[in-house]
N, C-alpha and C positions, 0 to 999 in steps of 0.2 A: 187791394188798390182800387186808387178810387173811380169811379164810373169815370167823370170826365175825362181824367188823365186818360183810362182805356180807351174812350171813342176818340181823342186826337191822335193817340198812338197806332189808332186802324186808320184813321184818316190820313196820317204821314205815311202811312205804309202805302195806302192805294189813294193817291191824288185825285182820281176821281168820282172816289166814293165820296159822298157828304149824308150819311147817315141823319136821323131824325135827331140823335143827342147830339152830336156835334152841332147841328143847326140850333138846337135849343141853344148852345152854352152860348157859341157866339151870338146869337142875337141877344142874350143878357147880357153878357160883356159889351155889346154896340149899344145897349140900350141905356147904361152906365156912363158911355163916352160919349152919347149923343150932345150934351149939353157943349162940352168941350169943341166938337167940331162944328156945331152951329156955328159959331163964332167967325171961323177959317174956313168956312162955305165958298165965300165970297172969291177967295184967295186960291183956291184948289181947282186944279185944273178939270176937265169935263174926263170923265171916263168910260169906254166904250163896254156897253154892258153885255156883247157877244163874245166880250174876249176872256180866255181863263184867268188870267191874272191880271193887276192894276200895278204899272208902273211911272213913276213920276221923278223928276229930274227935279225937285221941290226938295229944299234941304229943311228939315227941321230938329228941332234943339231935344235930346233925350230928355227926358224929368231927371232932375238932381243934377245936369249935367250944362257946361256952356259949351260943350265940344258938338258941332252941326252934325247930325248922322244924315245920311242921306238915303232914302228907304229907295229900299231895292223888289223884285219880284220874288216873290217864293219860290226856293229852289235853286234862284241862281248866284247864291253865295248869301252871307252874312253881311251884317251890318258894319260899313269901315268909313273912315272918316274922309272929307274930299280930298282929291288931289293925291289917295293912295288906291293903288290897283291891287284887289283880292282875288285870288283864284276863285272859281264857282265851288261850293261845300254839297256834293250831294249826299243830300239828307238819306234819301234811299233809292234804291234803282232798282225796280223791277224786271223779272226777265222780258225781254220784246217779247214774247205771246201774252203778255198781260198789260203791256205798255202800251198794245193798241186796244181799242173801243172793241167790240163786237161786230161783226158786220152788220151794214145797214143803218149802223146808231148812230153814226157819226160823231161829231166831239162833243160828249156829255156837259150839259151846261152846270152850273149850280144849283140850280131848283131840281135838279133828278133825285130821286129817292131809291137807294141802290137796296138790292135785296140781299135777305140773309145769308145766301149759297156766296154773292160773292165778297161779302166780310167775313165769313167762315173760310175762302179760300184765300184770302189775303192773308188771315191769320198763321194757317195753314205753311205758306210759302214762304213766310217772316221765318217761321220757326223750323223747317226742314233743314238748311244747315247744324243747326244746334241737335237736332234729334239724329241726324248723321252720324255726328260726332258720338254721340253717347251710346248709340249702338256700337260704332268701333271701338271705344274704351272698353266698354261692357267685354267683348269679344276677347281684346286683348288680354284685361285682368283675369280670365277665364282660362288663357293657354296657358302652357308649362312656362312661358316667357317670365311670367310673374312670378311663376312658385303655387299656382294653384289651378284647380280643376284636376286634371288625372297626373299631376307631377308629385301628388303628396306620396303617390304609388312608386318608391323609392328602391331601386337594387343598385348597393354598393359597388364600384368599378373597383378593378383589382390596385393595388397600392403597394410602394415598397416598404418593407419594415427592415430590412438588414443593408447594412453596408461591408463590402468585404476590402482589405485591405492587406497587399501582399509584402508578406514583410523580406522576403527577396530583393527588392526596392525599397525598403525602408529608408537606407542612408544614399540612394544616389547624388541627390544634391547635396548633401554634408561630403560625399566624394568628389563632387565637383569642384565644392568650395576648399576643400584639402588641398586637391592639386593645385589648384590654381594659389594657394598660398605657397605650397612649396617650390612652384616653378617661378615662381615672382624674387627678380633677383635682389641683393641686398644692395640698403643705399651705398651709393655712389659706385656702384657696379652696373655695367653694360648689359642689356638683354642678349647681345650675342655671346660675350664671356661666359654670362651665368649658363647660359646653353651650352658653352664648351665642355664648361666645368660637369653640369648632370649629366652629359651625356657619356664623358669620362668614367664617370661614379657608377654608372649602370653597367658599362663594360667592366668594369672590378668585380661588381657585385656578380655577374652572369657566372663568371670565372670561380668565384668563392663558389657559388652555389653548386656549380659543374666539380669542385673537387670533394667540397662534404657531403655531397649525396643530395642534398636540398631540391636540385633540381629534379629529381625522379619522382620526389613529391607533386615539383610544381605541373611537371607532366601529366601523373595520375587525374591532377584536378582539371587538366583541361581537358584530359580524355573524358572524365566524369561530365563535364559541362556540355558534350555531346547528347548525352542521355538524360537530361535534366525535365524535370517535372513529370516522370514516370511513374510518383506518388502526390498524393494531395494531402496538406498537413492544416487542416482547420481549427485555429485558435479561438475560445472563447471564456470570457472570465465571469466567474459567478460571485458577488461579494456581497454578502448579508449586513456588512457594517455600517450603522447611518444611511440604511435604505429601507424600503418599506418591503416586506416578505413578501406581501401580496403581487408585488409589482416583478420581485425576483421570479418567484416562481412562474408567473404569466409568461415573463421573457424566456425563462428557459423552454418551457411548454414548446411556445412558439418555434424557437430556434431548433429544439430537438425534433420536430415535425420536419422544419423546413431542412434540415440536413440528411432524413431521412428517404423524404422524398426525392432530393439529388441522389442519394444512394443507389434508390432503386428505379432511377426514370435510365433509361437503357441509352439516350441521346448523350443526358450530362457524364452517364460514366463515362461515354467516350473522350471527354474532355479532363475530367480526373484522374482519369488514368489505372494503374491495374489493382491499386489498394487506396483505403479511404483510412487516417488515421485524426481523431477528433481528442483535442488536447484542453483539458477545462481546467483551469485555475482556480483553486475555490480560498476561499476566506471567509470564515464564520466559527465565529464562537458556539452555535446552536440556538434555540430557540423554541419553540411551540411543536411539539412531537407528528402533529398533523400537518403542519408546511413543509417540515424536512421530511418526511416520508414520501410528500407527494413528490415532492421535488428528487428525491431518491430514485423513487419511479421512474422518472422520466432518464435518469442516466441507466438503469437498467433496461430500457427500451434500445438506447444506444449500442449494449453492449450486445445485448440478444438478437438485434436486427441481423447479423451475419447469419446465425448458424452455424452450420459446419464447413463455411465458405473462408473464414479467417480471413477476409480481405477487409473487413472493419474495426479498428482497435480505437479503445476509450483507454486514454493516459490520463492522468488526476496529478496535478503538480501543487502541492502545500506549499509555499513562501513564508508564511506567519501562522498563521490558527486553523486548525480543522478540528474542532473539540464537539462533544455532544454530536448535535444535528448535524454539525459539518462533518464531522468525522462519519456520522451514517452515509452521507453523499460520497464519501473521498473514497471511501472501502469497495465502491462500487468499480472498478477501474477495471480492466482486464487483468488478467495473471501475470505480475511481472511489472506491471504497468504507472502503481502506485509509488510516486517519486515524492520526498520532502523536503526541504531545504533543513542544515543540521540543526538550528536552533528554532525549528515551528514546532509548536505546540500542537497535542496531537493526543486522541483519547476519549477520555471523559463518557465513558460510553456507562451512560447510568439516567435514572429519571428521579426528577423531584417536583414537587407541586408545594405553595405554601400561602398561607393567608394569617390574618390577624381575628382573634376573636375576641369582642369585645362585652361582651354577655353579663359577664360580673361587673362592670364599670356601669351599664345601662340600670341593671338590678339597683346598684349603690344609691341611683339616683331616683328611684323609682318608678324606671321604663322596664316594662315586662315585653320582650320581642316574644309575638308569634309565631310559628313555621309550622303551617297545615301542609301535609304533603299525602298521597296513596302509594306506599309501598314501601317496605324500610329502608331500602337501598337508594331511596331517591334523594338526592341530592345530601348526603351523609353528614355535612361538615362545611358550616357558615360561618361568617362573620358573627351573625347574633344566634347561632344554634347555641345549643347544649352540646357538651364537648363531653361526649360517652365513649367507653372502651368497644362497644359495637361500632359507634361512628368512626372510630380511627382504625379500627381492623377493616373495615368496608375501604375508606381509602387505602389505606397499606397493600389489598389484594390488587388494588387496580396498578397501582405502580407498579408492584411486581410482574404483575402480567406484561403490562408495557415494557420493561425492562426483559423478561424473557425474548419479548417479541424482536427485541432490539437486539439480544446478542444473538439469537436466530439467524438475523440478518446481515450482522458481521459474519459469523461462523460459514454461512452460504457464501458469500463474497469473498472470504479471503482462503476458506478452503483446509489445507492444512496449515499453513505460514504459520498460525498462534496457537498449533494444540499443545504444545508444549505448555504456555503459558496463558494458557485459556482464561482459568479463571483471575488472575492475576492480574490482568490488562482489561478485563470486561467489568471489573466490581467500580469503575466511575473512577480511576485515576487518570491522571494525564500525566504524557511523557516528551520529553523534547525527541526532536528528529532523533539524532544518533541511538536515544536510548530505543524510541519508537522502531528501528531496524534490527535493532537484536531481539527485542520481542515478537516480529514477526507482525506489527501493524502495517510497516512501510517496506516497501522493496528497494529502492534506492535512496541515497541519498544527493541531491543534486537540487538546485536550483533552475527555477523554470527558462529563466534566460539562457544557462546553459544548455538545457535541452533543446529550447528551440533554435539557435545558435549551432547544434548539431544538423538538426534536420537541415538549415538554409546551408551548410558547407556538405552537405553528402548530396545537396540537388535536389532535394524536392520540392514543392510549391508550398511556401507557406502563407495561409490565409486569416489572418484574425477578422472576425465574425463583429461588425459593430452593430448597435442597433440604429436603423436609419435617421438621421437629425437634419431638420431642415434648413438648422441656423447655418451647421456646416456647408452645405451645398449651394444653399444661397437659393433664391426663388428663381424657378424656372417655369415657365410658361410655355405650355406646349398650344398648338393649335384647338384642341379636342377641349381642351381646360377651359379655356377662351367662349369655345364656340355652347358647349352643352354648360358651361356655370359650375362644372364641377368642382370641388376641392377637396375631394376625400383623397386624390393622388397626389399631385405636386403642390398644389396648391397650400393642401393643408384645411383643417378643418374650422379656423379661425377665419381663413380670408374666406371660405364657403361660407358661413354663417353670415358674416359683411355682405356679401355680396346679395344671399336672398334678403337681409332686413332690406338692403339700399332699394332691392327690386321691388319689395313689400312699402316699401316709405313712396316709392317714385309712383305706383298705381292706386295710393291712396290719394295722392298728391293731384294726379292726373283725373280723380273723381272731383276731386274739391274742385278743382281748374273748370272742370263744367258745370259746375251749379256756380261759381264764379263767372263764367260766360254767359250763361241765361242772365244772372243778374244785370250783367253789361248790356246784352240786347235791350232789357228793359228800360233801361236806364237812358241809354241810346232814345228810345222811342219817347221816352219820356223828356228828354232835354228837347227833342227834335219838335216836339208838339209845344212845349213852352218857346221854344224859337218861334214857332209860325205865330203864337198867340199875341209874341210880343210885337212881330212883324203885321200882324194885323191892327194890333192896338196905333201903331207907326202911321 
């Protein structure tokens, strides 16, 4: 910053201060303009030396312009053409305590020399609002409002993971649509006439039901309706075709944990009823043994959770395919509760592995692959290693161990159901549903739709478990989410990330705004000093 500009800025901020630098600058500028002023000295009115400001009504012409400009006192307003009124522009308004001179000094004259304390006090007072603003912004940016400070110590709030659809009411809206279509009169028939015909038909059907005995079945249904929802059935789907197996296993683990917590919670059991049944619809052709072994263990948790109470039943339905690892999961159903469609594919109780060895091709072109290992059984067979009888034997022994473990799991789950054909059905072969029922791989032939419909008809509360999907329920904002700017609940992670990003950007912009504000203050002082200098020249 130029020293002359700084001096003029200080003088403009504190009008009664006329420091030596400003004096020297003004004297130098007046010396340059003295020849021009000597010519007009006789025409200028006399000025009072004791006054603070010099004012005149004489009009002068601005350099390079033909527009006459009226000279105005410093601080009373900017220059304006004659005949127009301009509101006074306050360049700087010091506090009342500083606008008065110290006691006993009277009105300071232009010849006084200010002290350094007065100059420093003027600078501090002019910068005080800006410093206060910077301190306020720093405090806000350090608070949890903008995601800094202690807010990085974040504790996730509980969020919803599942939705439950009551299948008992699945077709309620469709029933209303059907009823409306049936009761709507045909073309060219009046509503009253059609209502009369429908009532007559209903009366005839009631008599027919009474004659054929159908009314007894109708009355029994009405009686079971009074004892509805004494049992709860939860339906969940496990489908690995076209899905990532890691996601399927994680969802299954989460769902099983949720159901077991509801089953063991005393308050929830009062609403669930006397018994709880979990129906799992499986569709899987198999895959990696580790993934399906973990998924089968989750179903074992459900089957063994009830202990000796027998108030928790695990039912598995197979409509299309449950082969290899899929059947490893399906066979974990409770005794008598493995249901399959007649043309579904089951079995394939076996283990396989495959690889391509290109060592001979590489050696043909002069490439010699090297494999260094410690331990003779470590990675016995790779794509570039030498195929030896010993390596093949090691791989085959490992496969036999996994196969034996698979067969033991099936035997423990199915019990004596497949003892007669045990070796024939556990050799890796696949079977249709009707053949699997003969060999003891399944208990009943029925589709999952038939089984669920039976549960609805018997008066059980049937709930289908869905993974929570924000797109289906829409965006709903709770006051807590808006207050805390939390997004792991209803808002979702994407909205939460967007809000935190916006808050960080706003905090940075406010900091930049503070720097721009300081620059504006300095520029305003400079412009004010320039205006004063121009008025002095005039």
